[in-house]
N, C-alpha and C positions, 0 to 999 in steps of 0.2 A: 803248170796248173794241177796236174794229177798229184804231184809230189806235195803241193801245198794242201790238198785235201787229205792225203794220207797223214801229214804232220798234224793237221787239224783234227783228225779223228783219234790219233794217238794221244794227243793233248787232252781232249774230251774224255777218253777212256781213263786216263791217269787221274783227271779231276774226280771222275765217278767213284774210282777205286781208292783214292788217297785216304779218305777217312776210315775205310775198312782196313787198309794197310798200316795206318797209323795206330788204330785201336788195337788191332789184333795182333800186330807185329811188335807192339810196345815201343815204337819209334820215338814217341815223345809222352810226357806225362800231362794229363788233361785234369785240371782242378775240379774234383766231384763237387756235389751239392752236400751242404750240412744238413743233418737229420734226414737224409733221404735213404731209403732201404732199397737195395737192388731187388728187381723183380725175380721171383723164383718161379722159372718157366716149368720146372718139374712137377709143380703142383697143380698145373692147368689140367683139366679133365678133357680127355679126348673123345668123349661120348658124342655119338651123333645126335643124342637128344639135348645136348647143352646148347641152348639158343644163343648164348653170349660167347661162344667160344672164339669167334672171329675177331669180335671187338676186344676180348682179352689178349689175343695173339697180336693184334696191331697195336694196342697199348704197350705190351711188352717189347715189341720191336722198336717203338718210338721211344721209349724210356732208355733203350740201350744205345741210341744214336750218339756218336761222339760229339755233335753240336748241341746236344740236349741241354747240358748244364749252362752252356753260354746263352742259349735262347730263353731259358728260365731266369737267368740273371738279368738279361736285357729287358724282359717284361717286368720284372720285380724293380728294376731301377727306374723305369718309365712311371709305373704307378706310384713309387714313393716320391719321385721328383715333382710330379704334376698334381698328385692327389693326396699325398702323405700317407697312403696306405702300405702296409707291410703284409706279405703274402706268407706269414708264419703263424702257426696256431697259437692263438691267445697272446699275440705280440702286438703292441700299440705304440705309435710315436706321436709325441707331442713337443713342439719347439726343439726338435732334434734329440729329445731324450726318449729312449726306448724302455718300455714297461711291459711286464707280463703279468696278466691277471685273467681270471677264469671266464668272465663274461663282461661285455662292454660297460654295463653300470654297475660294476662290482664296487662295494663299499665295505670296508672292514667292520663297521658297526653292525651290519646285517648278519655277521657271522657269530655274534656274542652267544655264548652258551648258557649264561646265567650264573649268578654268583653261588647258588647252591651246588651245582654240577662241578664248578671249578673249585670250590672249597673241598668237596669230597675227593676230587682227583688229587689234590695237594696232600690231603691228610693220607691218602693210600700211598703216595710216594713217600711221605715221611716214614710210614711203617716200614716200606721197603728198605729205606735207609737204616732204621734200626734194626731190622732183621738181618741184613747182610753186614752190618758194621762198616759200611763203606760210605764216605762222604759223597753226596750228590752235588755236582755243580751244574747249574742250568745257565747256558751261554746263549744270549739273545742276539742273533745277528742283525746288522743294520739293514733296514728295510727301505728300499728305494722308493715306494709309494708315500712314505713319511718323510723321507730324507729330501727328495725333490718334489714335494707336493705342490709347490708354486706353479708347476708346469702342468699339472693335470686338470682336467675339466672339473668343474665344481662337484659333479655327481659322484666323482671317485675320491673326494678329499674327506678326510676324517676331522670332524668337529666336535668330537665326544669323547669323554673319558669312559664311557660304558663300552669298553672293548675287552677282548680276551687278554690282550697285552697288559692293560692296566690293572685288571683284577687278578690275573695269575701272578704277576710281579709282587703285587701286595700280599697275596696269601702265601706265596713261596717264602718271602722275607719274614712274615708273621710266624710260619711254621719253622723257621730256623734253617731252611735250605738256602745254600749259597747261590746268589745270583749275580752273574756278570752280565750286565746290560751293556753289551757293546753298541747297541744303537743309540742309547742316550748319551753315552761317552762320546761317541764319534759326532753326534749331532751337535754337541756343546761345542766341539772344536771345529765345526765345519769351516768356518771363515779362516780359521788359522792353518788348516790342512792345505799345504801346497801340493800334495799328491792325492788324487781322488780315493775316497773310501768307496764309492760305488761309481763304476764308469758310466758315462752317458749311454753307451751302447751295449751295457751288460745288465744282467739281473742279479748276479751274486756279488759278494764283497770282492774287491780286488785283491791280489796276491799280497800287496803291501798291507792292507786292512787286515787281511787274516793272519799275517805274520806279527804284526804289532798287538793284535788281540790275543793271540796266543802267548805272546811273550808276557802280556799282563797276567794271563791265566796261570802261567808257569810260576811267576813270582809269587802268586797267592797261594799256590799249592805248596811251594817250598815253605812258606811261613805255616800253612795250617798243618802240613803233615811232618815238618821238621826233617825233610829229606832235601839234600842238594841235587835236585833234578837238573839234567842237561838243559841249558838255555838256548836261545836262538842266536846264531851268528849270521848276520845277513849284510849283504852289500846292495845298495840301490844304484841303479844306473843314474849318472848324472844328466843325460839327456833323454829325450823322448825314445821310448822302446816299448813296443806293446807286448804284453804277455797274452797269448792267444785266449785264454779262458776269460780274461777280464772283459773282452768284448763278445761274449758268448751270443748275445741277442743279434748283434749285428752279423755274426757268422751264420746264425740260424735263418736270418732273413735272406740270405743268398743274394746280395746286391752286388752290382758290378763294382761300384765304388763306395766303400765303406766310409762312414764319417770318421774323422780323425780328431781325436782329443790330445792335443799337444801336452798336457799335463801328465798323461800316463807315464809311468816308470815301470821297468822290469826289476825283479829281485832275484838275486842269486844267493845261494846258501853253501859257502865254503865249508869244508869239513873243520870243526872246531879243533883248536890246538890242544885244549885240555879236555879229555873225554871224561864224562861223568855218566851216572846212571840215567838211562832214558825211561820215562814213565811207561806204565802199562794200564791205560784206563779201559773200561768198556764204553764205547761211544755209541749213542743212539741219536740219529739225527737225520737231517734231509740233505739235499744236494750241496748245501754251503759246505758241508765237510768235504766234498770232493776237491775244493780248492786246496785244502790242507793235505789230503791223501795224495793227490797227483803232483804235488811239489816236493821241494826239498824240506819243507816245514816238518813233514811226516818223519822223514829219515833223521832229522836232528833231534825231534822231541820224544818220538814214540818208538816203542820196540817194534821190530817187524811183524810180530804175531799179534799186535793189538787189533782186537776184533772191532769193526764197525758195522753196526746194525742199521742198514739203510732203510728208513720208514718202518723198521722193525718187521720186514718181510724178506729181507735178504741179508746175509752175513758176509761180509768181505774181511779177508786178511791177507796180507802180504802181496798186495798187487791185485790183479783181476781175478783171482780165485774166489769163487762164491758159492753159498749153498744156502737153501731154505732154513729158516730160523726154527731151531729145535730147543726145547726148554732145558733138556739135560745138558747141552752144550753150553748154553747161557749160564747154568749153574756153575760149570767147570770154569767158564771165563771169569765169573765173579769171584771165585776163589782165588784167582791169580792175579786180580786187579788191585790197583792202588786206590781207584775212585770210579764213580759213575759220571760220565759227561753227557748231559742232554743238550744237544745243539740244535736250535730251531730258528726259523725266520718267523716274523711277527704274522705274516699271513698263514703260516701253518699252525698257530696256536690254537686254532679250533680243533685241531687233532693233537694236541699237546701229548708228548711221549710216544705217539704214533702207535699205541696199542700196548707198549711195554708195561705201562702201570696198571692197565687192567688185566692183562694177561699173566702177570708174574704170580705164582701161587703164595699166598700168606698163610 
């Protein structure tokens, strides 16, 4: 009996110590949470006068537990399965389709800037094009709220042409600025597309959609600039295979069992047999460009030093290196550029150009 008690005690101690040994001994890999920032205990104040110190230490300890990610996913799965609720900021689910917008009753028509402001912005962009002598290409990415509008509540659907998207597109074309409306193009081919342009569980375009859109842009640049730029060489997987960033909203929602869209395919970009000149634009855009930047599309089409001005507040080149936007560096980038590309989602057209147009000195 005594031996059984000792054995039982050892088992209990091992059970208590197991999470600590696994976590700190790196005995196994635990899938962490997407969008979760590790607590920085070094920034906790240890002043006696800090009334919330105990609570903050408890929260930090709880967040560091090995089972914390599993518990969060279990709770999220329960609330999504029974109540259709997603515990991710600004993420909503309707009929199994995940969307991201700023507030529950968001509607694109409420963001309309007015025709006067839009025309003034476009005229200033035209002046930038004339001063820099660089062609400007505006790429409008497919928008999920419009592409899958049938699954949205009525309050979120757009039933008006009085929108930034409609007025900007019209004004840009009238001013002679090149527009590649990928949204309209993909929407026209929606029924014919066997591979999703926008995943049910994602907010950005799929890798496949980004690849064929950039292929179209390259063909237009070759014709307009009379330069035989490197094109895209890609291989699409014949069977279901998920590119992680295609389902970014499902990842961000931290569910135990993510929805599966069997239509999704991965895309690989083998090294082209015939090497040609890769273009070097100045890219100003939102997170839709990350799909290009983080994949083989960028390596095939763009020179490594191609600058990407993310929301025009951070400059990226050649991977994760980044710096704040400086006008003198932008001027040098423009001197070496083949063109200017403004890549925007329709929901971001209320801040079209992200400050570049207003801040560039004329």
